[in-house]
Steps between C-alpha positions, in 0.01 A plus 500: 500500500423244773588524869445207737712330765381158381707357215213265418253790475736696274561201273132409481382854427773552241408177318129583514553854368722383214235248399187714530591868480669705227742651751870470565626443855798736521621392840433323826586594855500287816407772749360851510834683521640307206169569321533872559861506377414296191191710421712815521752349258252343253204740531242238399145596404364257760619355830316203647607456860427269788386668819696317771873502430823558689686832511215698342139387476273551201322796664822693551628401156178633344529826694859555396442416134182710484689798641801457271320381183133602509440363148616148595210256548502292817314181586527350848426134551470304821367179646302720739197658336357682800315827434760670720788386276312597184419849631855548627636404157302780337602752765863410453490559124416167340282513189357156578500225759459139392499203738765251390253217452300719257792622289420267204141628485559869575846604385419540130195717577697717742776551243243581231349768728842647573617485136195540273720478190546130577145413392610162368549368853212264571262543792617170647829337425472204732616171350 
């Protein structure tokens, strides 16, 4: 499941994932609150969420999902890759933090670490 307040980011990531990863995008949400509600309804294995969003940011979304569904895997992404944001992501319950500009190079590896049974995912899926 993908959560981002940018329609362009959602569309781009969805297209990229369909092309390069053997995963199905179950749903998309435009803000953190909608993401929480949708994750509760769909119970996806993985939620990839933007950090800065209206109504509920990615940190709070990660905290709430981690508390409610500890088995759910969570990846936070952001344009800001400061050490502070990365450390805060981990403290708040995210399994990984990936800067948005490095998603094509790092997303497949992060998913492979979170879901070892998906060994067929390549180390780099960049076009």
